[in-house]
C-alpha positions as CSV (number, residue, x, y, z in Angstrom):
1,M,0.0,0.0,0.0
2,T,1.3,3.5,-1.0
3,D,-0.9,5.6,1.1
4,A,0.2,8.9,2.7
5,A,0.1,7.6,6.4
6,S,2.4,4.7,5.5
7,R,5.1,7.2,4.3
8,L,5.2,9.1,7.6
9,T,8.7,9.5,9.1
10,V,9.9,10.4,12.6
11,A,10.0,14.1,11.3
12,D,6.5,13.9,10.2
13,A,5.2,12.7,13.7
14,P,2.9,14.9,15.8
15,P,4.6,17.5,17.8
16,A,5.0,16.2,21.4
17,G,2.8,18.1,23.9
18,A,0.5,19.2,21.1
19,D,-3.1,19.8,21.8
20,A,-6.0,18.0,20.0
21,A,-6.3,20.8,17.4
22,R,-2.6,20.5,16.4
23,L,-2.8,16.8,16.3
24,R,-5.9,16.8,14.0
25,A,-3.9,19.2,11.8
26,W,-1.1,16.7,11.6
27,V,-3.4,13.8,10.7
28,A,-5.0,16.0,8.0
29,S,-1.5,16.9,6.7
30,A,-0.6,13.3,6.5
31,A,-3.6,12.7,4.3
32,A,-3.1,15.7,2.1
33,A,-1.1,13.6,-0.5
34,D,-4.2,11.6,-1.2
35,D,-7.9,12.5,-1.0
36,D,-8.9,9.0,0.1
37,A,-9.5,9.4,3.9
38,S,-9.3,5.7,4.4
39,R,-5.6,5.8,3.5
40,R,-4.7,7.5,6.7
41,G,-5.0,4.1,8.4
42,P,-8.1,2.5,10.0
43,F,-7.5,3.9,13.5
44,R,-8.0,7.5,13.8
45,P,-8.7,8.5,17.4
46,E,-11.3,11.2,17.7
47,V,-9.7,12.5,20.8
48,W,-5.9,12.7,21.2
49,L,-4.8,12.5,24.8
50,N,-1.3,12.1,26.0
51,A,-0.5,9.5,28.7
52,R,-0.8,11.9,31.6
53,Q,-4.3,13.0,30.5
54,R,-5.4,9.3,29.9
55,H,-4.0,8.5,33.4
56,A,-6.2,11.2,34.9
57,S,-9.2,9.5,33.3
58,R,-8.1,6.2,35.0
59,L,-8.3,7.8,38.3
60,A,-11.9,8.9,37.8
61,A,-13.3,5.9,39.7
62,H,-11.4,7.0,42.8
63,Y,-13.0,10.4,42.5
64,F,-16.4,8.8,42.0
65,R,-16.1,6.7,45.1
66,A,-14.9,9.7,47.1
67,F,-18.0,11.6,46.1
68,D,-20.1,8.6,47.0
69,V,-18.6,8.4,50.5
70,L,-19.0,12.0,51.2
71,A,-22.7,12.0,50.0
72,V,-23.6,8.9,52.0
73,V,-22.0,10.2,55.1
74,A,-23.7,13.6,54.7
75,V,-27.1,11.8,54.4
76,T,-26.4,9.6,57.4
77,L,-25.5,12.6,59.6
78,L,-28.5,14.5,58.4
79,V,-31.0,11.8,59.1
80,A,-29.3,10.9,62.5
81,W,-29.5,14.6,63.5
82,A,-33.1,14.9,62.4
83,S,-34.1,11.8,64.3
84,S,-32.4,12.8,67.6
85,S,-33.7,15.1,70.2
86,G,-30.6,17.1,70.5
87,P,-27.1,17.7,69.1
88,L,-25.4,14.7,67.6
89,A,-22.6,15.0,70.0
90,H,-25.0,14.1,72.9
91,V,-26.7,11.2,71.2
92,E,-26.0,7.8,72.8
93,I,-23.9,5.4,70.7
94,W,-26.7,2.7,70.5
95,Q,-28.9,5.2,68.7
96,V,-26.5,5.8,65.9
97,A,-25.0,2.4,65.7
98,P,-27.6,1.1,63.1
99,F,-26.8,4.2,60.9
100,A,-23.1,3.5,61.2
101,A,-23.5,-0.2,60.4
102,G,-25.7,0.5,57.4
103,T,-23.4,3.2,56.0
104,T,-20.3,1.0,56.5
105,A,-22.1,-2.1,54.9
106,T,-23.3,0.0,51.9
107,L,-20.0,1.6,51.1
108,G,-18.1,-1.6,51.8
109,L,-20.3,-3.5,49.3
110,M,-20.1,-0.7,46.7
111,R,-16.3,-1.2,46.8
112,S,-16.0,-5.0,47.1
113,T,-18.6,-5.7,44.3
114,G,-16.8,-3.5,41.8
115,R,-19.5,-0.9,41.3
116,Y,-16.8,1.5,40.1
117,R,-15.6,-0.6,37.1
118,F,-18.2,0.7,34.7
119,A,-17.3,-2.1,32.2
120,R,-17.7,-1.5,28.6
121,G,-21.1,-2.4,27.3
122,Q,-22.7,-2.4,30.8
123,R,-26.3,-1.0,30.7
124,T,-27.0,1.9,33.2
125,A,-30.3,0.2,34.3
126,V,-28.4,-2.9,35.3
127,H,-25.9,-0.9,37.2
128,L,-28.4,1.1,39.0
129,A,-30.3,-2.1,39.9
130,S,-27.1,-3.5,41.4
131,V,-26.7,-0.2,43.4
132,A,-30.2,-0.5,44.7
133,A,-29.6,-4.1,45.8
134,I,-26.5,-3.0,47.7
135,V,-28.4,-0.2,49.4
136,A,-31.1,-2.8,50.4
137,S,-28.4,-4.9,51.8
138,G,-27.1,-2.1,53.8
139,A,-30.5,-1.2,55.1
140,A,-30.9,-4.9,56.1
141,V,-27.8,-4.7,58.2
142,A,-29.1,-1.5,59.8
143,M,-32.4,-3.1,60.6
144,A,-30.6,-6.1,62.2
145,V,-28.6,-3.9,64.4
146,A,-31.7,-2.0,65.3
147,A,-33.6,-5.2,66.2
148,V,-30.7,-6.3,68.5
149,L,-30.8,-2.9,70.2
150,N,-34.6,-2.8,70.6
151,A,-35.1,0.4,68.6
152,S,-38.3,2.3,69.0
153,Q,-40.8,2.7,66.2
154,A,-39.7,6.3,65.5
155,Q,-36.2,5.0,65.1
156,W,-37.3,2.3,62.7
157,T,-38.9,5.0,60.6
158,A,-35.7,7.0,60.6
159,Y,-33.7,4.0,59.4
160,L,-36.2,3.5,56.5
161,V,-36.0,7.2,55.6
162,W,-32.2,6.9,55.7
163,A,-32.3,3.9,53.3
164,G,-34.5,5.8,50.8
165,L,-32.4,8.9,50.8
166,V,-29.2,6.9,50.4
167,L,-30.9,5.0,47.4
168,I,-31.9,8.3,45.8
169,T,-28.5,9.8,46.3
170,L,-26.4,6.9,45.0
171,N,-28.6,6.3,42.0
172,A,-28.5,10.0,41.1
173,L,-24.7,10.0,41.4
174,H,-24.2,6.8,39.5
175,T,-26.5,8.0,36.7
176,G,-24.1,10.9,36.3
177,W,-21.0,8.7,36.5
178,S,-22.4,6.2,33.9
179,D,-23.3,9.1,31.6
180,L,-19.9,10.7,31.9
181,V,-18.0,7.4,31.3
182,G,-20.3,6.8,28.4
183,R,-19.4,10.1,26.8
184,W,-15.7,9.4,27.4
185,R,-16.0,6.1,25.7
186,A,-18.0,7.5,22.7
187,S,-15.4,10.2,22.2
188,G,-12.5,7.6,22.4
189,A,-11.0,9.3,25.4
190,L,-10.9,5.9,27.2
191,T,-9.8,3.8,24.2
192,P,-6.2,2.7,24.7
193,N,-3.6,3.6,22.1
194,I,-1.0,1.0,21.3
195,V,1.9,0.6,18.8
196,L,3.1,-2.7,17.4
197,V,6.7,-3.8,17.0
198,G,6.9,-6.3,14.2
199,A,5.1,-6.2,10.9
200,T,4.1,-9.8,11.2
201,R,1.0,-12.1,10.7
202,R,0.5,-11.8,14.5
203,A,0.2,-8.0,14.1
204,E,-2.1,-8.4,11.2
205,A,-4.4,-10.8,13.1
206,L,-4.5,-8.4,16.1
207,I,-5.3,-5.4,13.9
208,R,-8.1,-7.2,12.0
209,E,-9.6,-8.3,15.4
210,A,-9.3,-4.8,16.8
211,L,-11.1,-3.4,13.8
212,Q,-14.0,-5.7,14.6
213,R,-14.1,-4.7,18.2
214,R,-13.2,-1.0,18.1
215,D,-12.0,-0.9,21.6
216,L,-8.4,-0.5,20.8
217,N,-6.4,2.0,18.6
218,V,-3.3,0.7,16.8
219,L,-1.6,3.9,16.0
220,G,1.3,2.5,13.9
221,I,3.8,-0.3,13.5
222,F,7.6,-0.3,13.8
223,D,9.8,-3.1,12.7
224,D,13.6,-3.6,13.3
225,R,13.7,-5.4,9.9
226,L,12.3,-2.5,7.9
227,A,13.8,-3.6,4.6
228,R,11.5,-6.7,4.7
229,A,8.4,-4.9,6.1
230,P,5.5,-3.8,3.9
231,K,4.3,-0.2,3.7
232,A,1.3,-1.0,5.9
233,V,-0.3,-4.0,7.6
234,A,-4.0,-4.2,7.4
235,G,-4.1,-0.5,6.7
236,V,-1.9,0.5,9.7
237,P,1.2,2.3,8.5
238,V,4.7,1.1,9.2
239,L,6.3,4.2,10.7
240,G,9.9,3.1,11.0
241,T,12.4,0.9,12.8
242,A,12.4,-0.1,16.5
243,E,15.2,2.6,16.9
244,D,12.7,5.2,15.4
245,L,10.2,4.3,18.1
246,L,12.7,5.4,20.8
247,A,12.6,9.0,19.7
248,H,9.2,9.1,18.0
249,R,7.1,12.1,18.8
250,M,4.0,9.9,19.0
251,T,5.3,8.2,22.2
252,P,3.6,10.4,24.7
253,Y,0.2,9.4,23.2
254,V,0.9,5.7,23.5
255,D,-0.4,3.6,26.3
256,R,1.5,0.3,25.6
257,V,4.0,-1.0,23.1
258,V,3.3,-4.6,22.0
259,L,5.8,-7.0,20.5
260,A,4.1,-8.8,17.8
261,I,6.8,-11.2,17.0
262,D,7.4,-14.9,17.4
263,P,8.2,-15.5,21.1
264,R,10.3,-18.5,20.0
265,A,12.8,-16.1,18.5
266,E,14.3,-15.7,21.9
267,A,17.3,-13.7,20.8
268,R,15.2,-11.2,18.9
269,V,12.8,-10.9,21.8
270,R,15.6,-10.2,24.2
271,D,17.2,-7.7,21.9
272,L,14.0,-5.7,21.3
273,T,13.1,-5.9,25.0
274,A,16.5,-4.6,26.0
275,R,16.3,-1.7,23.5
276,L,12.7,-0.8,24.2
277,R,13.2,-0.9,28.1
278,V,14.5,2.7,28.0
279,L,11.0,3.8,27.0
280,P,8.6,5.0,29.8
281,N,5.8,2.9,28.1
282,E,4.9,-0.5,29.2
283,V,6.1,-3.2,26.8
284,T,4.0,-6.4,26.3
285,L,4.9,-9.5,24.3
286,L,2.0,-10.8,22.3
287,V,1.9,-14.6,22.4
288,E,0.1,-16.2,19.5
289,P,-3.5,-17.1,20.7
290,D,-4.8,-20.6,20.2
291,G,-8.3,-20.1,18.8
292,P,-10.9,-17.2,19.0
293,A,-11.3,-17.5,22.8
294,E,-7.6,-16.9,23.5
295,T,-7.6,-14.1,20.8
296,A,-10.5,-12.3,22.6
297,S,-8.9,-12.8,25.9
298,A,-5.6,-11.2,24.8
299,L,-7.4,-8.3,23.3
300,D,-9.5,-7.9,26.4
301,R,-6.3,-7.5,28.5
302,L,-4.9,-4.9,26.0
303,A,-8.2,-3.0,25.7
304,A,-9.1,-3.3,29.4
305,A,-11.1,-0.2,30.4
306,P,-8.7,2.4,31.8
307,L,-11.1,3.2,34.6
308,A,-9.6,1.8,37.7
309,D,-11.3,-0.6,39.9
310,V,-11.1,0.5,43.6
311,Q,-11.3,-2.9,45.2
312,G,-8.4,-4.8,46.4
313,P,-5.0,-3.7,47.8
314,V,-3.4,-0.5,47.0
315,D,-2.2,-0.6,43.4
316,A,-0.5,1.8,41.0
317,D,-3.8,3.6,40.2
318,R,-4.8,4.1,43.8
319,R,-1.2,5.3,44.6
320,A,-1.4,7.8,41.8
321,F,-4.8,9.0,43.0
322,N,-3.5,9.5,46.5
323,K,-0.6,11.4,45.0
324,R,-2.9,13.6,42.9
325,L,-5.0,14.3,45.9
326,Q,-1.9,15.2,47.9
327,D,-0.8,17.6,45.1
328,L,-4.2,19.3,44.9
329,V,-4.7,19.9,48.6
330,L,-1.1,20.9,49.6
331,G,-0.5,22.7,46.3
332,L,-3.6,24.9,46.8
333,I,-2.7,25.6,50.4
334,A,0.9,26.5,49.4
335,L,-0.3,28.7,46.6
336,V,-2.6,30.7,48.9
337,L,0.0,31.0,51.7
338,L,2.9,31.9,49.4
339,A,1.0,34.3,47.2
340,P,2.2,37.5,49.0
341,L,5.8,36.3,48.9
342,M,5.4,35.5,45.1
343,G,4.0,39.1,44.6
344,L,7.0,40.6,46.3
345,I,9.5,38.5,44.3
346,A,7.6,39.6,41.1
347,V,7.9,43.3,42.0
348,A,11.7,42.8,42.9
349,I,12.3,41.2,39.5
350,R,10.7,44.0,37.6
351,L,12.6,46.6,39.5
352,D,15.9,44.7,39.1
353,S,16.0,44.2,35.3
354,P,13.9,44.9,32.3
355,G,11.8,42.0,30.9
356,P,9.0,39.7,32.0
357,V,8.6,38.5,35.5
358,L,8.1,34.8,34.5
359,F,10.3,32.5,32.4
360,R,8.9,29.6,30.6
361,Q,10.7,26.6,29.3
362,R,9.6,23.4,27.5
363,R,10.6,20.4,29.5
364,H,9.9,16.6,29.6
365,G,6.9,15.6,31.7
366,F,5.2,12.3,32.4
367,N,5.8,9.7,29.6
368,Q,8.1,12.2,27.7
369,E,5.2,14.6,27.3
370,E,6.3,18.2,26.5
371,I,5.1,20.6,29.2
372,V,5.7,24.2,29.7
373,V,7.3,24.8,33.1
374,W,7.0,28.3,34.8
375,K,9.7,29.9,36.8
376,F,10.5,33.4,38.1
377,R,13.0,34.9,35.6
378,S,16.5,34.9,37.2
379,M,18.5,35.8,34.1
380,R,18.8,38.9,32.0
381,H,15.9,38.6,29.5
382,E,18.1,38.8,26.4
383,A,20.4,36.0,27.7
384,A,17.6,33.6,28.7
385,D,18.4,30.1,27.6
386,A,15.1,28.1,26.9
387,T,16.8,25.0,25.7
388,A,19.5,24.8,28.6
389,S,22.2,24.5,26.0
390,R,24.5,26.2,28.4
391,Q,24.2,25.2,32.1
392,V,24.6,27.8,34.8
393,T,28.0,28.1,36.5
394,H,29.4,30.0,39.5
395,D,29.3,33.8,38.9
396,D,27.4,33.3,35.7
397,E,27.2,36.7,34.1
398,R,23.7,36.0,32.8
399,V,22.1,35.8,36.3
400,T,20.7,39.0,37.7
401,R,21.2,40.2,41.3
402,I,17.7,39.1,42.4
403,G,18.1,36.0,40.3
404,R,21.1,34.9,42.4
405,F,19.1,35.1,45.5
406,I,16.0,33.3,44.3
407,R,18.1,30.7,42.6
408,A,20.1,30.1,45.7
409,T,16.9,29.7,47.8
410,S,15.0,27.9,45.0
411,L,12.3,30.6,45.2
412,D,12.4,30.8,41.4
413,E,10.6,27.5,41.3
414,L,7.5,28.7,43.1
415,P,5.4,29.4,39.9
416,Q,5.5,25.7,39.3
417,L,2.7,25.4,41.8
418,I,0.6,26.2,38.8
419,N,2.0,23.3,37.0
420,V,1.2,21.1,40.0
421,I,-2.4,22.2,40.3
422,R,-2.8,21.8,36.5
423,G,-1.7,18.1,36.9
424,E,1.4,18.5,34.6
425,M,3.7,18.2,37.6
426,S,3.7,16.9,41.2
427,L,5.0,18.4,44.4
428,V,7.5,15.5,44.6
429,G,9.2,13.7,41.7
430,P,12.2,13.7,39.4
431,R,13.0,17.4,38.5
432,P,11.9,18.1,34.9
433,H,14.8,18.7,32.6
434,A,14.8,21.0,29.6
435,I,14.2,19.3,26.3
436,G,17.6,19.0,24.5
437,M,19.5,19.9,27.7
438,K,23.2,19.3,27.2
439,T,25.9,18.0,29.5
440,G,29.1,19.5,27.9
441,H,28.4,19.3,24.1
442,I,26.2,15.9,24.4
443,E,22.5,15.9,25.0
444,S,22.0,14.5,28.5
445,A,19.4,12.0,27.6
446,R,22.0,10.2,25.5
447,L,24.4,9.6,28.3
448,V,22.4,7.1,30.3
449,A,20.4,4.3,28.7
450,E,17.7,4.4,31.5
451,Y,17.2,8.1,31.2
452,A,13.6,7.9,30.0
453,H,12.8,5.7,33.1
454,R,12.6,8.9,35.1
455,H,9.5,9.9,33.0
456,R,7.4,7.1,34.3
457,I,6.1,9.4,37.0
458,K,5.3,13.1,36.9
459,P,8.1,15.5,37.4
460,G,8.2,17.4,40.7
461,M,9.1,20.6,42.3
462,T,11.5,18.8,44.7
463,G,12.5,15.2,44.8
464,W,14.6,12.3,46.1
465,A,17.6,13.4,44.0
466,A,17.2,17.0,45.2
467,V,17.4,16.2,48.9
468,N,20.3,13.8,48.3
469,G,22.6,16.4,46.8
470,S,21.9,16.0,43.1
471,R,20.3,19.2,42.0
472,G,21.2,22.1,39.7
473,P,23.3,21.8,36.6
474,L,24.7,18.4,35.3
475,H,28.3,19.1,34.1
476,T,29.5,15.5,33.6
477,A,28.2,12.1,32.5
478,Q,28.7,11.0,36.0
479,D,26.4,13.7,37.3
480,V,23.7,12.6,34.8
481,R,24.1,8.9,35.9
482,R,23.8,9.7,39.6
483,R,20.7,11.9,39.0
484,V,19.0,9.3,36.9
485,Q,19.8,6.5,39.4
486,L,18.3,8.6,42.3
487,D,15.2,9.3,40.2
488,I,14.7,5.7,39.3
489,D,15.1,4.7,43.0
490,Y,12.2,7.2,43.8
491,V,10.0,6.0,41.0
492,E,10.3,2.4,42.3
493,R,9.9,3.4,46.0
494,Q,7.3,6.2,45.8
495,S,4.7,6.4,48.6
496,L,2.7,9.0,50.4
497,W,5.0,8.9,53.5
498,M,8.1,9.1,51.4
499,D,6.7,12.3,49.6
500,L,5.8,13.9,52.9
501,W,9.3,13.2,54.3
502,I,10.9,14.7,51.2
503,M,8.8,17.8,51.4
504,A,9.6,18.2,55.1
505,V,13.4,18.0,54.5
506,T,13.6,20.0,51.3
507,V,13.8,23.5,52.8
508,P,16.5,22.8,55.4
509,V,18.5,20.7,52.9
510,L,18.4,23.3,50.2
511,L,19.2,26.2,52.5
512,G,22.0,24.2,54.2
513,D,23.8,23.5,50.9
514,R,25.8,26.6,49.9
515,A,28.0,24.7,47.5
516,A,25.3,23.7,44.9
517,V,25.0,25.9,41.9
518,R,21.3,26.6,41.2
């Protein structure tokens, strides 16, 4: 096939960090060489979301459950207060025990029965019926406790009113959740994007099955044996070699990389796995299914609904939800408390040297997404270095008087609280490096094979490397290696308590280190 999409090269790929409008323009330009729209490839996502934005959708179920908990607790407190003769603080425990038991049973069953899965194809009526059954079970638990405690007739009435209000509240909320998830699915926002490595019959079989199901987008194919590969497989363009994938600008929009090669070719599998492990994307080996049932099962795993299930032990999604909640709460508090200080810094910068107060720079974010990071300007405006091609040194003539102070105290980083609240950064994580940043005359990313591993989590305002002495410019390859190793250690060990500890020691560590160049 000689279609336009199959002739795309790395240079033709969509610009990283591009918004939906720019991506649509890119797709349109790819098809400009031919009027036949079908020649763009069979998978054309209606909505282009990068990995960070898709991950935010995955956490929606945790937000849904948080709203459910708050709503049910509010209804419980309201009914308990209305049924008591005085303030809730003076009500005896036996009077509120049935409410507490019913609330705990209802919320526990909502979680344990997976009411936050919102599986693809599930009818809203069936979902609401299951919610009603759970509320009925919670009411039965409340009644059982009330019977044991010999509740009065008035109290029995209050428990029935409680059950009715909880049923109305949860059904109203879950009608909204189901509608929201349905609209996300219809727009393609929840449809996973994958790329295949290997223009093989396995790839062709997967593509044809995915075309039937339409719950998976195959954005392109890469093959390390490009000379033997066709221009396209089942309409999906072959975009380059496995090496091209490592630097491809489509990578931030990819959820998973699938090796569609014969697993018996062990040497090839090991080689590709070793080369692709530097990507922040998850890599999966597609084993040839034995029959339609295994084919469907394999695609089910690849196309599993990105909405997280909140049941079970703490997993990566729940950890990410907790981290996002921490960023929002602490980030907003910090922004409010530090607003006067940020105003004073802005005035001092304007008085010290001509130019804008803020400096923006494109840096790598989660999954190598390009993000615009904000800082207070610390250099002379005409000497600003947006690409970090020259790293800061002692007595750097580009740095202003105020700039030296705010860099030494890291106050120049405070505007990144906006990046945190927007979800592009976190309070704690690997520091975001400028795109194309150089160590000496070599791009830093090329000095360490595992460099991209640090992009498997959102970049942070502070981090494990920063509080362990690796901060500021990277002047040697050894500096880069140490920074990357510390960042990978953090990615593998990240937890709520580790984040809180890093935040607690950041200020004394930074202020106590006078030798670091920042």
